[in-house]
C-alpha positions in Angstrom: 113.0 86.2 147.7 115.3 83.2 147.6 117.3 83.7 144.3 118.2 80.0 144.2 114.6 78.8 144.4 113.5 81.3 141.7 115.8 79.7 139.1 114.9 76.6 137.3 116.3 73.4 138.7 119.0 71.7 136.6 119.8 68.0 136.9 123.4 66.9 136.2 123.3 63.1 135.6 126.5 61.2 135.9 126.3 57.5 134.8 129.4 55.6 136.1 131.2 52.3 136.4 134.6 51.7 138.0 135.9 55.2 137.5 136.3 56.3 141.1 139.4 58.4 140.5 138.0 60.3 137.6 134.5 60.5 139.1 135.8 62.6 141.9 136.8 65.3 139.4 133.5 65.1 137.5 131.6 65.5 140.8 133.7 68.4 141.9 133.2 70.3 138.7 129.4 69.8 138.9 129.1 70.9 142.5 131.4 73.9 142.0 129.0 75.4 139.4 128.3 79.1 140.1 124.6 78.3 139.3 123.5 76.8 142.6 120.0 75.4 141.9 121.2 72.0 140.7 120.9 68.3 141.7 123.6 65.8 140.9 122.5 62.3 140.4 125.1 59.5 140.2 123.9 56.2 138.7 126.5 53.5 139.6 126.4 50.5 137.2 127.7 47.8 139.6 131.1 49.3 140.3 133.6 47.2 142.2 136.1 49.9 143.0 135.8 52.8 145.5 133.1 54.6 143.5 130.6 54.3 146.4 133.1 55.8 148.9 133.8 58.8 146.5 130.1 59.5 146.1 129.3 59.1 149.8 132.0 61.5 150.7 130.5 64.1 148.3 127.0 63.4 149.8 128.3 64.1 153.3 129.5 67.6 152.1 126.6 68.5 149.7 123.0 67.6 150.1 122.4 68.1 146.3 124.1 64.8 145.5 121.9 61.7 145.1 123.3 58.2 144.6 121.8 55.0 143.1 123.6 51.7 142.8 122.8 48.8 140.5 124.0 45.4 141.9 124.3 44.0 138.4 125.8 45.4 135.2 122.8 46.7 133.2 124.9 48.1 130.3 125.9 51.6 129.3 122.7 52.6 127.6 120.3 51.5 130.4 122.5 53.3 132.9 122.4 56.5 131.0 118.6 56.2 130.7 118.4 55.3 134.4 119.9 58.5 135.6 117.7 60.5 133.2 114.6 58.7 134.5 115.4 59.9 138.1 115.9 63.5 137.1 113.5 66.0 138.6 115.0 69.2 137.2 113.4 71.5 134.5 116.6 71.1 132.6 119.0 68.1 132.3 122.5 67.3 131.2 124.6 64.2 131.2 128.2 64.5 132.4 130.7 61.7 131.7 132.3 60.2 134.8 135.7 61.0 133.3 134.8 64.5 132.1 134.4 67.9 133.8 132.8 71.3 133.0 133.8 74.9 133.5 132.4 76.7 136.6 130.1 78.9 134.5 128.9 76.1 132.3 125.3 75.6 133.7 124.7 79.3 134.3 125.6 80.4 130.8 123.6 77.6 129.2 120.5 78.4 131.3 120.9 82.1 130.5 120.6 81.3 126.8 117.4 79.3 127.4 115.9 82.2 129.3 116.7 84.6 126.5 115.7 82.3 123.6 112.7 80.1 124.4 112.9 78.4 121.0 116.1 76.6 122.0 116.1 72.9 122.7 119.8 72.4 123.5 122.6 74.6 124.6 126.2 73.4 124.9 129.7 74.7 125.5 132.7 74.2 123.4 134.1 70.6 123.7 137.8 70.2 124.4 139.3 66.7 124.2 142.1 65.2 126.3 144.1 62.0 126.5 145.7 61.2 129.9 145.0 64.7 131.0 146.8 66.4 128.1 144.7 68.6 125.7 144.9 67.2 122.2 142.1 68.9 120.3 139.0 71.1 120.3 135.6 69.7 119.1 133.6 71.3 116.4 131.3 74.1 117.4 128.2 74.9 115.4 124.6 76.1 115.8 121.4 74.7 114.3 119.2 77.7 113.8 117.1 76.7 110.8 113.3 77.3 111.1 112.4 74.0 109.6 112.9 71.0 111.9 113.9 68.7 109.1 116.6 71.1 107.9 118.1 71.1 111.4 118.3 67.3 111.3 120.0 67.3 107.9 122.3 70.1 108.9 123.3 68.2 112.1 124.3 65.1 110.2 126.2 67.3 107.7 128.3 69.0 110.3 128.7 66.6 113.3 132.1 65.1 113.9 132.4 64.5 117.6 129.7 64.0 120.3 130.3 67.1 122.3 126.8 68.4 121.8 125.4 65.3 123.5 126.7 66.7 126.8 124.9 70.0 126.5 121.9 71.2 128.6 118.5 70.2 127.4 114.9 70.7 128.4 113.9 67.7 130.5 110.6 67.3 128.8 112.4 67.0 125.4 115.1 64.6 126.5 112.7 62.4 128.4 110.5 62.1 125.3 113.6 61.2 123.2 115.7 59.0 125.6 118.9 57.3 124.5 118.5 54.3 122.1 120.8 51.3 122.3 122.4 51.7 118.9 125.7 52.5 117.3 126.0 56.3 117.3 123.2 56.6 119.9 124.5 60.0 121.0 124.1 61.3 117.5 120.6 59.9 117.2 119.6 61.6 120.4 121.0 65.0 119.5 119.3 64.8 116.1 116.0 64.1 117.8 116.5 67.0 120.2 117.3 69.2 117.2 114.0 68.2 115.6 112.2 69.7 118.6 114.0 73.1 118.7 117.0 75.1 117.8 120.5 74.5 119.3 123.3 76.9 120.3 126.9 76.3 121.1 128.8 78.7 123.4 132.4 79.4 122.6 133.4 81.0 125.9 132.7 78.0 128.2 133.7 74.4 127.8 133.1 70.8 128.6 136.3 68.9 128.9 136.2 65.3 127.7 138.7 62.6 128.4 139.2 60.2 125.5 139.5 56.5 126.1 137.5 53.7 127.8 134.5 52.1 126.1 134.4 54.9 123.5 138.0 54.6 122.4 137.2 52.4 119.3 134.1 51.3 117.4 134.7 47.7 118.5 134.6 48.7 122.2 131.5 50.8 121.6 129.8 47.8 120.1 130.9 45.6 122.9 129.8 48.1 125.6 126.3 48.4 124.0 125.9 44.7 123.5 125.7 45.1 119.7 126.9 42.5 117.2 130.7 42.6 116.6 130.1 43.3 112.9 128.8 46.7 113.8 132.2 47.5 115.4 133.9 46.4 112.2 131.7 48.5 109.9 130.8 51.4 112.2 129.9 53.9 109.5 127.4 51.6 107.8 126.0 50.6 111.2 125.6 54.3 112.2 124.0 55.2 108.8 121.5 52.3 109.1 120.6 53.2 112.6 120.3 56.9 111.7 118.1 56.2 108.8 115.8 53.8 110.7 115.7 56.1 113.8 114.7 59.1 111.5 112.0 57.2 109.7 110.3 55.8 112.9 110.8 58.8 115.2 107.8 59.6 117.4 108.6 63.3 117.3 107.8 65.8 114.5 108.1 63.0 111.9 104.9 61.5 113.2 103.1 64.3 111.5 104.9 63.8 108.2 103.6 61.6 105.4 105.2 58.1 105.0 107.0 59.3 101.8 108.5 62.2 103.7 109.8 60.0 106.5 111.3 57.6 104.0 112.9 60.4 102.0 114.4 62.1 105.0 115.8 58.7 106.3 117.4 58.1 102.9 119.0 61.5 102.9 120.4 61.0 106.4 121.7 57.5 105.4 123.5 59.0 102.3 125.0 61.9 104.3 126.4 59.5 107.0 127.8 57.0 104.5 129.4 59.6 102.1 130.6 62.3 104.5 131.4 60.3 107.6 132.7 57.3 105.6 135.3 59.6 104.0 136.3 61.0 107.4 136.6 57.5 108.9 138.6 56.3 106.0 141.1 59.2 106.3 141.4 58.6 110.0 142.0 54.9 109.4 144.7 55.5 106.8 146.4 58.0 109.1 146.4 55.4 111.9 147.8 52.7 109.7 150.5 55.1 108.3 151.5 56.0 111.9 151.7 52.4 112.9 153.9 51.4 109.9 156.2 54.4 110.5 156.6 53.2 114.1 157.6 49.7 112.9 160.3 51.0 110.6 163.9 50.3 111.8 165.9 53.3 112.8 
């Protein structure tokens, strides 16, 4: 029996735009997985650099690579959803065009799914870099509560970075959820996935994430998503509002809940984001201002 064909197909989707140099590293990490039954889909959002050459070179070496090019800039969210829409695997994960994953990443994540059918998402430990230099590790936590609404609340109580967004998910789940075009859309998506099943984070395998680009500041995120500039100026309030609204109108388990239950859960999520993450953002802002002022002091 062909061992490769007996394993579930995993789609690694890489949305990209003008990141030819870094894309080569992302593609290499995907194709060097020790879990072979994968397809790698690159969705190119109107790149004007050598992105197409990089992908074509990979396609000539590996038939598992598929490439799609948009002649006009459709925006970040539509490009992420475009690569998801073309996925044919039983499982799916996004990989940033400037990120890379350990060689065992897919295999270990799929092994967890095979052992624990109740899981909806499995991710590795996120590590963050700036200009190739490791600067920090992301937060690692599981959502193992039996009640779906407790998993949603627990997620917003614990999330700090977006490393879980780049985990492996069941394709049926993520295609039902999609990626909304909103501030904090990665958080909204993971919260929705968590409402569908438990999540697990693996400490012995990592996704490596390069900081910068459109996600380097709230203002750039708002601009990349085509959102009003005011959302970039007040990101916590924008995120809290989107999280509340997304929770109340979700088509997932919430559709079975009473209207009061949806409103109550949305209000709880709003308060969690404003209080907890507002405090985190305020501390980070104070630290950035302090560092800037110290840099301006005369020697």
